[in-house]
C-alpha positions as CSV (number, residue, x, y, z in Angstrom):
1,M,137.3,144.6,-9.1
2,K,134.9,146.7,-10.1
3,P,133.7,150.3,-8.7
4,E,131.5,150.5,-5.8
5,T,129.2,152.6,-6.2
6,T,127.3,153.8,-9.7
7,P,126.5,157.2,-10.8
8,N,122.7,156.8,-10.2
9,G,123.0,154.4,-7.8
10,S,121.5,151.5,-9.9
11,P,122.2,148.0,-10.3
12,A,125.5,147.4,-11.9
13,G,123.7,144.8,-14.6
14,A,120.8,147.2,-15.4
15,A,120.9,147.9,-19.1
16,V,121.8,151.3,-20.4
17,S,121.4,153.1,-23.8
18,G,125.2,153.1,-25.4
19,W,126.7,156.8,-26.0
20,H,129.4,155.1,-27.8
21,S,127.2,153.8,-30.5
22,N,125.1,157.0,-30.8
23,A,125.9,158.9,-33.9
24,G,124.7,161.9,-32.3
25,H,127.0,162.0,-29.5
26,R,129.4,161.1,-32.2
27,H,128.7,164.2,-34.0
28,W,129.1,165.8,-30.7
29,L,132.6,164.8,-29.9
30,L,134.2,166.0,-33.1
31,A,132.1,169.1,-33.0
32,E,133.5,170.1,-29.2
33,S,136.7,168.8,-30.3
34,K,136.8,171.4,-33.5
35,K,136.1,174.4,-31.3
36,L,138.6,173.3,-28.9
37,V,141.3,173.3,-31.8
38,D,139.9,176.7,-33.0
39,F,140.2,178.2,-29.8
40,F,143.8,177.6,-29.7
41,K,145.3,178.0,-33.5
42,L,145.0,181.2,-34.3
43,T,146.7,182.8,-31.2
44,V,148.8,180.3,-29.5
45,L,151.7,180.5,-32.2
46,D,155.0,182.5,-31.1
47,P,156.7,183.9,-34.3
48,A,160.0,184.0,-31.8
49,G,159.5,180.2,-31.2
50,G,157.4,177.9,-29.0
51,F,153.7,178.7,-28.3
52,F,152.0,181.0,-26.1
53,E,150.2,180.3,-22.8
54,L,146.6,181.8,-23.2
55,D,144.5,183.9,-20.6
56,N,140.3,183.0,-20.7
57,D,139.7,184.4,-23.4
58,G,142.4,183.2,-25.6
59,R,144.8,186.1,-25.6
60,P,148.2,185.4,-25.3
61,F,150.2,186.1,-21.8
62,N,152.7,188.3,-22.4
63,D,155.5,186.3,-21.1
64,T,158.5,185.4,-22.7
65,K,159.3,182.0,-21.4
66,R,158.7,178.6,-23.3
67,H,158.3,175.5,-21.6
68,L,158.9,172.0,-23.0
69,V,156.2,170.5,-22.1
70,T,153.8,173.4,-24.1
71,T,156.1,173.4,-26.9
72,T,155.9,169.4,-27.0
73,R,151.9,169.1,-26.1
74,M,151.4,171.6,-28.6
75,T,153.1,169.9,-31.4
76,Y,151.3,166.9,-30.5
77,N,147.9,168.6,-30.7
78,F,148.3,169.9,-33.8
79,S,149.6,167.0,-35.5
80,L,146.4,165.0,-34.6
81,A,144.5,168.2,-35.9
82,H,146.2,167.5,-39.1
83,L,145.3,163.9,-39.1
84,L,141.6,165.2,-38.3
85,G,141.6,167.3,-41.4
86,H,141.9,170.6,-39.9
87,P,143.2,173.6,-42.3
88,G,145.9,175.3,-40.2
89,A,146.9,172.7,-38.2
90,A,150.0,171.1,-40.2
91,P,151.8,174.8,-39.9
92,L,151.6,174.6,-36.4
93,A,152.9,171.1,-36.1
94,D,155.8,171.7,-38.3
95,H,156.5,175.5,-36.1
96,G,156.6,172.9,-33.2
97,I,159.1,170.8,-34.4
98,R,161.1,173.5,-35.8
99,S,161.1,175.0,-31.9
100,L,162.2,171.8,-30.5
101,R,165.1,172.1,-33.0
102,S,166.2,175.5,-32.4
103,L,164.5,177.1,-28.9
104,H,164.9,174.0,-26.9
105,H,167.8,172.0,-28.4
106,D,170.8,172.3,-26.3
107,A,173.5,172.9,-29.3
108,V,176.5,172.7,-26.7
109,H,175.8,169.6,-24.4
110,G,172.7,168.0,-26.3
111,G,169.0,167.5,-25.4
112,Y,166.4,170.1,-24.3
113,Y,166.0,172.7,-22.1
114,W,163.0,172.4,-19.5
115,I,162.3,176.3,-19.4
116,A,163.7,178.3,-22.5
117,G,163.5,181.9,-23.6
118,R,164.5,185.5,-21.8
119,G,164.1,186.8,-18.5
120,D,163.8,185.4,-15.2
121,G,162.6,181.9,-15.0
122,T,164.5,180.3,-17.6
123,D,165.3,176.4,-16.4
124,H,168.1,174.6,-18.6
125,S,167.9,171.6,-16.7
126,K,167.2,168.1,-18.3
127,Q,163.9,166.5,-17.3
128,A,162.9,163.3,-18.3
129,Y,159.3,164.6,-18.3
130,G,160.1,167.1,-21.1
131,H,162.1,164.6,-22.7
132,V,159.2,161.8,-23.1
133,H,157.2,164.5,-24.4
134,V,159.7,165.2,-27.2
135,L,159.1,161.6,-27.9
136,L,155.3,161.8,-28.1
137,A,155.4,164.6,-29.9
138,A,158.0,163.7,-32.6
139,S,156.4,160.0,-32.8
140,T,152.8,161.9,-33.4
141,A,154.4,164.4,-35.8
142,K,156.2,161.6,-37.8
143,V,152.7,159.5,-38.5
144,A,151.1,163.0,-39.1
145,G,154.1,163.6,-42.3
146,I,155.9,166.7,-40.2
147,A,159.0,167.4,-41.9
148,G,161.4,166.6,-39.3
149,A,160.0,164.3,-36.6
150,E,161.8,161.1,-37.6
151,D,165.1,162.2,-37.1
152,L,164.2,163.9,-34.2
153,L,162.4,160.9,-32.7
154,R,165.5,158.8,-33.5
155,E,167.6,161.8,-31.8
156,V,165.4,161.8,-28.6
157,W,165.4,158.0,-28.2
158,S,168.9,157.8,-28.0
159,L,169.2,160.5,-25.3
160,L,166.6,158.5,-23.4
161,E,168.2,155.5,-23.7
162,K,171.8,157.1,-23.1
163,R,171.1,159.4,-20.4
164,F,167.9,158.3,-18.9
165,R,167.7,154.8,-18.5
166,T,168.5,153.1,-15.4
167,E,169.1,149.4,-14.6
168,P,167.5,146.7,-13.7
169,T,164.0,148.4,-13.5
170,G,164.5,150.0,-17.0
171,L,162.8,153.0,-15.2
172,L,164.1,156.9,-16.0
173,A,165.9,158.8,-13.3
174,D,164.2,162.4,-13.6
175,E,166.8,164.9,-13.6
176,F,170.0,166.3,-14.8
177,D,171.6,169.6,-14.9
178,E,172.4,171.5,-17.7
179,D,175.9,169.6,-18.4
180,W,174.3,166.3,-17.4
181,A,175.4,166.5,-14.0
182,G,173.4,164.1,-12.2
183,P,171.3,162.9,-12.2
184,S,169.5,164.2,-9.0
185,S,168.3,161.7,-5.8
186,Y,164.7,161.9,-6.7
187,R,162.8,159.2,-8.7
188,G,159.3,159.8,-9.9
189,Q,156.6,157.8,-11.3
190,N,154.9,160.8,-13.4
191,C,157.9,160.8,-16.1
192,N,157.6,157.0,-16.3
193,M,154.1,156.7,-16.8
194,H,154.3,159.5,-20.0
195,F,157.1,157.3,-21.2
196,V,154.7,154.5,-21.4
197,E,152.5,156.7,-23.5
198,A,155.7,158.1,-25.7
199,L,156.9,154.4,-26.3
200,M,153.2,153.3,-27.7
201,A,153.1,156.2,-29.9
202,A,156.8,155.3,-31.3
203,A,155.6,151.7,-31.9
204,D,153.1,152.9,-33.8
205,A,154.8,155.2,-35.8
206,T,157.8,153.1,-36.6
207,E,156.5,149.4,-36.1
208,D,159.4,148.7,-34.0
209,H,158.3,146.2,-31.0
210,V,161.5,147.6,-28.5
211,Y,159.6,150.3,-27.8
212,L,156.7,148.0,-26.1
213,E,159.3,145.9,-24.8
214,R,160.3,149.4,-22.8
215,A,156.8,149.8,-21.8
216,E,155.9,146.7,-20.5
217,K,159.1,146.7,-18.3
218,I,158.0,149.8,-17.0
219,A,154.3,149.5,-16.6
220,T,155.3,145.8,-14.7
221,K,157.5,147.3,-11.9
222,L,155.4,150.8,-11.4
223,I,151.7,149.1,-11.6
224,A,152.3,145.2,-11.0
225,E,154.7,145.6,-8.4
226,L,155.2,148.7,-6.6
227,T,151.3,150.1,-6.7
228,A,150.1,146.9,-6.2
229,A,152.4,146.7,-3.0
230,N,150.8,149.9,-2.0
231,D,147.4,148.5,-1.6
232,W,147.0,149.8,-5.4
233,R,147.4,153.9,-4.2
234,L,149.6,154.9,-6.7
235,A,152.6,156.7,-5.4
236,E,154.3,159.5,-6.9
237,H,157.4,160.0,-5.4
238,Y,160.6,157.9,-4.7
239,N,164.2,157.9,-3.9
240,V,166.9,156.4,-5.8
241,K,166.1,153.0,-4.2
242,W,162.8,153.2,-5.5
243,E,161.1,153.3,-2.1
244,I,158.3,155.7,-1.7
245,D,158.8,159.0,-0.5
246,R,155.8,159.9,2.1
247,D,156.9,163.4,2.6
248,F,157.9,164.6,-0.9
249,N,156.6,168.3,-1.3
250,R,153.9,168.2,1.7
251,E,155.1,171.8,1.8
252,D,154.1,172.3,-1.7
253,P,151.0,170.3,-2.3
254,E,150.1,172.3,-5.5
255,N,153.3,171.8,-7.4
256,L,152.2,171.8,-11.3
257,F,154.5,168.5,-11.9
258,W,155.3,167.0,-8.5
259,P,152.7,167.8,-5.5
260,Y,152.5,165.6,-2.3
261,G,150.4,162.8,-1.9
262,S,148.8,160.6,-4.6
263,I,147.0,161.8,-7.6
264,I,143.2,160.7,-8.4
265,G,143.7,161.7,-12.3
266,H,146.7,159.3,-12.6
267,W,145.2,156.3,-11.3
268,L,142.8,156.9,-13.9
269,E,145.5,158.0,-16.7
270,W,147.3,154.4,-15.8
271,A,143.8,152.2,-16.4
272,R,143.7,153.4,-20.2
273,L,147.5,153.3,-20.6
274,L,147.2,149.8,-19.2
275,L,144.7,148.8,-21.5
276,Q,146.2,150.1,-24.6
277,L,149.2,148.5,-23.8
278,R,147.7,145.5,-23.3
279,E,146.0,145.7,-27.2
280,A,149.3,146.7,-28.4
281,L,151.4,143.6,-26.9
282,G,148.4,141.4,-28.3
283,P,147.7,137.7,-27.0
284,S,150.4,137.0,-24.6
285,G,150.5,135.6,-21.1
286,T,152.9,138.6,-19.6
287,N,150.0,141.5,-20.1
288,A,147.5,139.5,-18.9
289,W,147.2,141.0,-15.7
290,M,146.6,144.3,-17.2
291,L,143.3,144.5,-17.3
292,A,142.4,143.6,-14.2
293,A,144.7,146.2,-12.9
294,A,143.3,148.5,-15.0
295,Q,139.3,147.9,-13.7
296,R,141.0,147.8,-9.8
297,L,142.8,151.2,-10.4
298,F,139.7,153.0,-12.0
299,A,137.6,151.4,-9.0
300,L,139.2,152.9,-6.4
301,G,139.8,156.3,-8.1
302,I,135.9,156.2,-7.8
303,K,135.8,155.0,-4.4
304,E,138.6,157.3,-2.9
305,G,138.0,160.3,-5.4
306,W,134.8,160.9,-6.3
307,D,132.8,163.4,-4.4
308,T,129.6,161.7,-4.4
309,R,127.7,164.9,-2.6
310,I,128.3,167.6,-5.5
311,G,130.1,165.5,-8.3
312,G,134.1,166.1,-9.3
313,F,137.1,164.5,-9.0
314,L,139.3,165.6,-5.9
315,Y,142.9,166.2,-7.0
316,T,145.2,164.5,-4.3
317,V,144.7,161.9,-1.4
318,E,146.8,161.0,1.6
319,F,148.6,157.4,1.2
320,D,145.9,155.9,3.5
321,G,143.1,157.3,0.8
322,R,141.9,160.2,3.0
323,P,141.1,163.2,0.6
324,F,144.0,165.8,1.0
325,N,143.5,168.3,-2.1
326,R,139.7,168.8,-2.8
327,D,140.2,170.9,-5.7
328,R,139.2,169.6,-9.1
329,Y,141.6,169.6,-12.4
330,W,140.6,169.3,-15.8
331,W,142.8,166.6,-16.8
332,T,141.7,164.5,-14.0
333,H,138.1,164.3,-15.7
334,A,139.4,164.2,-18.8
335,E,141.4,161.1,-18.0
336,A,138.3,159.7,-16.4
337,I,136.8,159.8,-19.4
338,G,139.3,157.8,-21.8
339,A,139.8,155.2,-18.7
340,A,135.6,154.8,-18.7
341,S,135.2,155.0,-22.4
342,V,138.2,151.9,-22.9
343,L,136.7,150.2,-20.3
344,A,133.0,150.2,-21.3
345,R,134.2,149.1,-25.0
346,I,136.7,146.2,-23.8
347,T,134.8,145.0,-21.1
348,G,131.3,145.4,-22.1
349,D,130.2,146.0,-18.5
350,P,127.3,148.8,-18.3
351,L,128.8,150.4,-15.5
352,Y,131.7,151.9,-17.1
353,E,128.9,153.9,-19.9
354,R,127.2,154.9,-17.2
355,W,130.3,156.7,-15.3
356,Y,131.5,157.8,-19.2
357,R,128.0,159.7,-19.2
358,T,128.2,161.0,-16.1
359,F,131.7,162.3,-16.3
360,W,130.9,163.7,-19.5
361,D,127.7,165.6,-17.8
362,F,130.0,167.1,-14.9
363,V,132.5,168.4,-17.4
364,D,130.0,169.8,-20.0
365,R,127.9,171.6,-16.5
366,N,131.2,172.6,-15.1
367,F,134.6,172.5,-16.8
368,I,133.8,173.7,-20.9
369,D,133.6,177.2,-20.6
370,H,130.6,177.5,-23.6
371,G,131.2,181.0,-24.1
372,R,134.3,181.7,-24.7
373,G,136.0,178.6,-25.5
374,G,138.3,175.8,-23.9
375,W,137.7,174.2,-20.6
376,Y,138.7,176.1,-17.1
377,P,141.6,173.9,-15.9
378,Q,140.7,174.3,-11.8
379,L,137.5,174.6,-10.2
380,D,137.4,174.7,-6.1
381,R,136.1,172.0,-3.6
382,R,132.5,173.4,-4.4
383,N,133.0,173.3,-8.4
384,A,133.5,177.1,-8.4
385,P,136.3,178.2,-11.1
386,T,139.6,178.9,-9.4
387,E,143.1,179.5,-10.2
388,T,146.0,178.5,-7.9
389,P,148.0,177.6,-9.5
390,W,146.5,177.1,-13.0
391,K,145.5,180.2,-14.9
392,G,143.8,180.9,-17.9
393,K,143.3,178.2,-20.8
394,P,147.0,176.9,-20.3
395,D,146.6,173.3,-23.0
396,L,144.2,171.4,-25.0
397,Y,146.2,168.1,-24.8
398,H,144.1,166.2,-22.3
399,S,140.8,167.8,-23.4
400,L,141.5,166.8,-27.2
401,Q,141.8,163.3,-26.1
402,A,138.7,163.1,-24.4
403,Y,136.9,163.9,-27.0
404,L,138.9,161.7,-29.5
405,F,139.5,158.3,-27.6
406,P,135.7,157.2,-27.7
407,L,136.0,157.9,-31.3
408,I,138.9,155.7,-31.9
409,P,138.7,151.6,-32.1
410,A,139.2,151.0,-28.0
411,G,142.5,150.4,-26.9
412,K,144.3,151.6,-29.8
413,G,146.5,154.9,-30.3
414,L,145.1,158.0,-31.5
415,A,147.5,159.1,-34.3
416,V,147.9,155.6,-36.2
417,S,144.0,155.2,-36.0
418,L,143.4,158.3,-37.4
419,R,145.7,158.2,-40.1
420,N,144.1,154.8,-40.9
421,G,140.6,156.4,-40.7
422,Q,139.7,154.5,-38.0
423,L,137.5,157.0,-36.7
424,D,134.5,154.7,-35.5
425,G,131.0,155.8,-37.1
């Protein structure tokens, strides 16, 4: 299934100049990625452990709490930056690994605190979403040669297998109490999607095929079975029987990790992940469905998520595809760039090249803060910057990947490609 519309209304088969083979565009991607890393690296380190979140000018917010997702993603980002040859990145990645061992690690019960630090707002629950990001950070840091990463990878993998994995699906339970009481009755696709991402990173770091077997099982259940049966609209929230919970967080539609509805950005993120998993598994009858599924998710994301009048992807839709949250989030557009880039090169269809260019045009005009640095995290329905719920410049994870995925071989992992010197061009 191909997108039903094209960015400029031209025929799908028309020739188009490829930015992926353009030296100037590749230079721009690398230059912008450096600007992004530089915006964060000088002020983001908290000497007490973890990383600050930054305001629009790159100054740390005065907050004593440290989120596991921030610590892991910054560790991941600076591991990639080190592999790219950025001076100063390795000490930041090392700080991240040590912070996971000290600030976030529960020395009594094991596992990693969701929100560590001091004062109100700390949360010592054990979240699958956070633990899969520990696996992603440790795997990437191992490839980058950061001390302690290999031991951390083995430890968190054991926890994920022992505590979070459920049978017979192989999918993860989401949440336990600090002492591992639970799990809660909630089941979600988000932690499992990022688990697939982390599993592929672990496979790259260790060359152990067991991680890919786990990833394939999860992708098959969530996409080939559950999402296909839901008219290809990826459902976020489920009960313990993996039945869709269509009312979850209806009263909290802007929840940062578990909002109501179906999230367009995750359709696009899965499109890229499926192509990467297909490539990692190699020639196999069991992964033959993944390319068509990726194209279908991308097409539906364009059809139901892209604003054809002023551009931009809305954030969430109802279960019948009607718009729900019309704000635009930066990470949705970063994932759209990654998906279009990989699809363009794997299929050779110029339609995906057009969308790739359209997405970058929109991001450059609306999300990149050319004056101060970083990306605005959120726009309203008129494409003006807004800050509900996102504030400041909270992360560079999705944005950095948007710059780097077009530069490596299509469908390959970032860390291993950078380590092996496989930047295209």
